[in-house]
N, C-alpha and C positions, 0 to 999 in steps of 0.2 A: 568614584570613591575607591581608594586603595583598599584591597583586601588585607585586613590586619594580620592574618596568619602568614600570607605570602610576604608582606612587608617585614614581618619578624624574621622569616626564613632568609630573606635577602640581606638582612642586617645583623646576622649573628656575630660577625667579627671572628676573632680567634681567642676565645676564652681559654684560660689555663685550668686544667682539670687534673686532680690527683685521684688515681684509681687504686684502691687497696683491695686485695683479695687473692683468690686461688688461680694461678696460671695453669692453663691446660693446652696441650698440643693436640689438635684434631688431625688425625690421619685418615684419608679417604682412599680406599682401594676400589677402583672402578673396573667393571668388566661386564661380560655377557653371561647371564644365567641361562644356559642353553638346554641343559638336561639334568636328570637325576643321576647322582653318582652310583656306580656299580657296587661300591663298597658299603654304602648305607643309604637309607631313604632320605637323602638331603640334596638340596640344590647344589649343583656344581658351578662355581664361578670361574670363568676364564678371564683372569685379570689382564688389563691392558694399560692401566694408568694408575699412578700413585700421586696423591696431592696432599700438601700440608697447609693447614690454616691454624689460627690461634683461637682458643676457646676460653670460657670462664672470664676472669678479670682481664686477661690478655685480649680476649675478644672485644670486651668493652673498650679497651684502650685503642685497638686498631679501628674500631667503628668510629670512635671520636676523632681519631687522626684523619680518617677518610672524610669526615664531615668538617674538617678545618680547625679542630681544636689543637692546642698545645698540651701534650699529655705527659705526665710523669706516672710511672707504674711501680707499685710496691707489692712484692710477693716473693716466692721462692721457686727455684728450679733445682734439679739434681745436679750431680757432677757426671754428666753422660752426654752422649751424642745428641739426644733430643733437646737438651738444654742449649747446646750450640745452635741448633736450628731455631729454637725459640728466640734467642738473642739476635740471630741474623734477620728474622722477620721483623722484629721490633725496630732494629736499626733501619731497615729498608723503609719502614713506615714513619720514620722520624720520631719515634717514641723514646723518651728518656728512661733508660733501664738501670740507672745508677742505684736505685733502691730495690732491684731484683737481686736477691742473695742466692748464691750457690751453696746448698747444704749437703751434708754427707749422710744424713739419716733416712733419705728417701730418694726415689727416682723422680724425674720429671713426670708429672701426671700426663698420661697419654690416653686418648680415646680413639680407638681404631674402628672405623666404620667400613663395612663392605657394601658397596652399592651395585646392584645388578640391573642390567638392561635385558629386556626380553622382546624379541620381534620389533626392535626399534621403538618401543613404547617408552613412556616417561620412566626414568630410572627410579628404583625403590631401594631403601635400606633393607638389607637382609639380616645383618647381625652387627652388634657392637661389642668390642672387647676392650676392657679398661685395664690400664696398668697404673696403680696408684697406692699410696699409703695415706690413710685418713687420720692418723694421729696428730695431735696438736704439735705445732712447731716447738723446738726446744726453747727453754727460757733464755738462753744466751742469744738466740736469733730474735726472740721477742724483744729483748733489751735493746738490741741494735736498731730495731724498727722504732721503738719508743724514743730512743735518743735522737733519731732523725726527724721527729715529728715537727719540732718548732720551725725548722727551716722549710720543710716540705709544705706545711700548712701556710706559712707566710707567703710562699711563692705561688699559691694557687687561688683560683676564684671559687672553686667548689670541690667537695670531696665526695666521691662515689665509692660505696662498699659493694663489692661483688662477691658474695659468699656462696661458695659451692661445697662447703663442709669438708674441705680437704686439709684443714688444720691451720690455715693462716689467720683467720678471723677469730682469734681467741677473745674471751670476755675481757681479759686484762688489756690487750692491745686496743680493742674497740673503745673501752672506757677512756683510755688516755687520748685516743684519736678524737673522739666526740668532744671531750672536754677542751682540748687544744683548739679545735675548730670553732666551737662556740665562743671561746674567749677571744678568738681573732675575728669574730663576726662572719664566719664562713659557713655556708649551709653544708649539711651532710645528708646524703640520700643513700638508702640501702636497698639492694635486691636480696631478700633474706633466704635462708635455707628452708627446707620443708620440715617443719617440726611444731611442737606444741609449746615451746618456751622461747619467747622473743626478748627476754629480759636483757640480753647482752646488747640489744639495739636501743635500749632506753636512752632518750635524749637526741636521737636523730631527728632531723627536721621533717623527713618524709620517707616512706618506703613504697615498694612496688610489688607486693606479693600477688601471685595469681589466685584464681578462684579456689583451687585446692589448698594452696599454702595458707591463705587467709582463713579458710575454714578450719584447718588443723590448729592454727594459732589461737582462734577464738572459740573453738568448740562448736561452731555453727555449720549448718549445711547451707551452701549458697547456690540456690537454683534460680533466683529471680534478681532483677536489678535492685529491688528494694532490699533484699537480703545482702546484696553486695554493698550497698550504702550503709546498712546497719553494721556489717563487719568492719568497714572502713572507720566508722564512727567509734567502734569499740577499740580498735587498735590505736586510734588517735588518742583516746583517753588513757589507755594503758601505758603508752610509751611517751606521752608528753610531746607529741609531734605537732608542728604548726599546721600541717596538712596531711591528708591520708589518701592513698590511691589503692584500689584493688582492680587488677586487670581481669576482665570478664570475657576473654577470647572473642567469640563472634559478636558479643553484645557490647564491646567497646571497653570503657573504663568507668569505674565509679570514683568520684572525686569529692572529698570534703576539703574546701579551700580554707585559707587562713582566717577568713571572715565567718566561717561556719556554714557557708552555702553548700548545699548538696546538689550534685548534678551527675547525670549519666552522659558521657560523651560517646556517641555511637561510632561505629566503624562500618565501612561498607563491606559487603560480602566479597570474599576472595576465594580463589582456587588454592587450597592449602596443599602444598607438596611436602613440607617439612617444617615442623615448629622449632627446630633447633636454631638457637640464636635470637628468637623473637623477644624473649625477656631481656637479653643483653641490649638489643637495639632500643627497646622502649626506655630502659634506664639511661642509655647513652644520650638519646635525643632529649628526654626530659631534663637531664642534668645540663646538657649543652644550652638549652633554651633558658633555663633559670640562671645559669652563669652569665648569659648574655643580657640579662635584665628583663626577660619575659616573665609573665605571671604563670600560675599553675594551669589555668585553663588553656592558654596558648601552648604550654609545654605538653600537656596531655593530648591535645588535639593533634599536634605534630607527631607526638609519639605514637598515636594511633595509626597515622599514615605510614610511618616508617616501619612499625611492627607488622602492619599488613603486607607491605612490600617484602619483608623478610621471609614470611611464611610461604611466599610464592616462589622462593628459591630453594635449591637443595643445599643443606648444610648451613654453616655459618658463612654469611656473605656480607660484603661491605656495600654500603650505599653512599652516594654522593648527594650533596644538596640539590644538584640538578635533577637527579632521579626523583627525589621527593617532590620537587617543584613540578616536574613533568606530570607526575601522578595526580597532583592536586589540580593542575590546569586541565587535564584530560577528563577527570571524573567529577570535579566540583564546580566546573564552569569558570571559576576564578574571577567572576566579575558581575554576576547578577544578570539582569535582563539584557537582551541582545541590542536594543536600541540605546545607544550611549552618546554621551557628549564627546567632543574631540579629545578632551583631556583624559577622560576615562578610557577611551579607545586607545590612546597613545600609551597609557599605563599598562593596559592589557597586552598590547603588542610588544612592549618592552619585556613584560613578564614572560610571554611566550618565547621570545628569542632567547632569553636567559635559560629557558627550559629546553633549548635546542630545537625549537620549532620554527617553521617558515611561515611568515605572514604574507598573505596574498591580498591584493587590492584591485577592485574594479569599481566602476562608477556609472551613473546614468540617471535619467529621470524616472524610468520604470513606471510610467503613468498607468498603462494598462498592461499587466504582466501577461506575457505570451510565451509560447514554447521556445522561441528564440532566446528570450531572457533566461528561462529555466536551464536550457542546455548550456548557455554561456557560463552561468554561475556554477553548474555542476562540474564543468570542465575546469573552471578557474579553481574551484576547491581542490581538485585533484593535483594541482600544481604545488600544494603546500599543506599546512596543517590548520591554518586559521584564516578564514576568508572574511575580509572586511569589505562591505559595500558602502561606497560614498553615494549619497542620495541628494540630488538637486532639490533645494527648498522650493516652495511654491513661487517665491519671488524670482528665484533663479530660472525656473522653468518659463515663467512669463516673459522674462527678458530674452530667452532663447527662442521661444516658440509662439509668443503672442498672448494676448489677454484671454483667449478662449481656452488656454491650457494652464495648469493641468486639469484633467478630468477629475482626478482624485487628489485630495489634499495630502500634504506631506506626511501627516501622522498616519493616515490610512495606508499610504504607499509603504511607509516604514514597517508598519505592522504586518503587511502581506509579505514583504521580503523576509522579515524576521521569522515568519512561520516556515520558511524553507529550511529543511534539515541541513543543507550544505552551507548555509550562511551562518557565520558565528557572531558577527556584529554588524550593525547598521548605524551610520552616523550621517547627519544632514549637514550640507554645506550651502552657503548662501551666495557664493561667488559663481561666475559663469563657468569657471574651470575648477578642477579639484586640486590645483597645484599647491595651494597653501596647506590643504589637508594632507596631501602626500608628504610634504616636508615635515609635517608634525608627526605622522605615524611611521614614516620611513619603512614602507613595505619591502620585503625581499623580492617579491614578484609583482609586476604590474601587468594586468590583463585587460585587453581591449578586443573588440570584434575585428575579424579579419578583413573588413572593408576599409580599414585604415592602413596606411603605409607607416612604417616605423617612425619616420621623421615627423609625421603628423600627430603623434600621440603626446599629449601633454603629460609631463612628468617623467618621460623616458630618460632624459639626460640626468635628472636628479637621482632617479632610482639606480641607474647604472653607475653613478659617481660613488655610491656607497656599497657597490659590489652586487647590486640586485640585477634583475633581468626583466625584459619585456617579453610577453607571450601574446601572440595574436591568435585568436580562435575563430574558426570559420563561422559565419553567420548563417542562419536558417533562412533560405530564400522565401520571399512571399509573406514574411511576417513582420509587421511593424505596427506601432500604435496608431499611426495615421491611417493605415489601411483598415485597421479594425474599426476605427471611428467611422470611416466612410462606408464600410460594409454594414454597419449598424444604422445607417441612414442619418448620421449626424454630420451634416455638411458644415463647411467652415463658418457659416453665419448662424448656426443654431446655438441655442442656449446651453452652456456647459453645466455639468453637475456642480462643480465647485470652481468658480471663476467669475469674472465680470462678463455680462452678456453683450452681444452685438459686435464682438471683435472677430477678426478673421484669423484662422490658423495660417501662420506664415509658411512660405515655401521652405523646403529643406535648406539649411545653410550650405553654401558652396564649400569646396576645398579651400584651404588656405592659399592665397596667391603664391606664385613661384617665389621662393626665397624667404617667405615669411617663416619665422621661427615656430617651433612646435608649441612654445609657450603661449602664443597668441592665436594659434590656428583654431578655427571654429569647428565644432563637432559636425560630422555629416552622418553619423549613424543615428537613426531615429530610435532612441532608447526611452 
């Protein structure tokens, strides 16, 4: 079964997004904090690198662009060198800045962060210096934005408001924006300021305040998930929203969906290095998913993943869909139980490859698991990121080895294999060779025991035809299922645990005859 979240992520398309809000230039000064200054009791930073990124609404725009959206940005910059840099970055990211106006009454907002390293440890922010004017934009500028709304709203799929309280998101502009969007049937989402009056957001479809912001806006103290849901419910009623979200940092997000259902969507624990940009990322992903036709539960779940990845990075950082997919695959399993059908295995393999991972395949009967099998699979797993084991069915084993085999039925054998930590998926095939299965899952690496010669391995030609490779791994001498049975006193005529009685264990199959293709060669490794 396809994971609906991953399916949604894979099929986001390129929605058009209008982002309205405060543009910020983030400047990072990196260096080594080696000692205390002789002039004052402060850390001395020996700077060695300067970096610029975009923050605020411009951060939301660049995040969306990195995630594949087509973005138009509305906001202001000053008439200064920083404005030139902001426009340069926007252009490089393919963002439409035709609604970014250069104004004379303020500089471009700049946040300058000093990041210090000490003894090669993880860098830490030492101080932030802000250059800004927080007055409301002039009415003439406001009028220009309002006059552009008809065309801007008509050409977008969703509107995102990123309000950093720097003067762009005036009550008058937001009122016109929300009315135009609603009339056009376009959703409006807002990431609000920190304050106790949210009336200027009335009419938005949803907003994404954090725990502190929601508490200030509702007059509530939010310590528990239940209190987070109560705050979300109160904001929904006050502002006439179709849905309401409160982000609860380590606890995930509280959601009231359009049908009135309440839920807490948890997030996994992360190593938090810097919360900068996490709110922007959550707004970006939720907006992108909704614009692509997803529902609020899908949007919040994916926003959780993206926001978690953001706090693991220093400063405002961009993410790709592949990074989000990789995180989901690595930490959420991406496909349920390890024993899967062919189709479910193929879907999971495709998902892994899209996430930049290598799929490894090996196969066998694995009737009585022994140290040779375990070492083979451990080494096979090391060749990539996702190990699939093809398991011969009971009928297939009988055809290969006789009616007295297998000793253990296919379900038991599959469960034992799935219990190995290095094995990611087990799928059963009924044919004598795994060739059809190999063609379905298309592994990047094909692994067999070193007692094979390359031309004897079934599937080698096919795997190499799509750019994969064959890896042969040394077998552990003296270990085989047949020898284990013989040492246990189970002769070829004895009654098997699971199989028909009275049949003989056949001799090991021979090598393929000279010139026989690998496709029809019989296996000679007793697996």
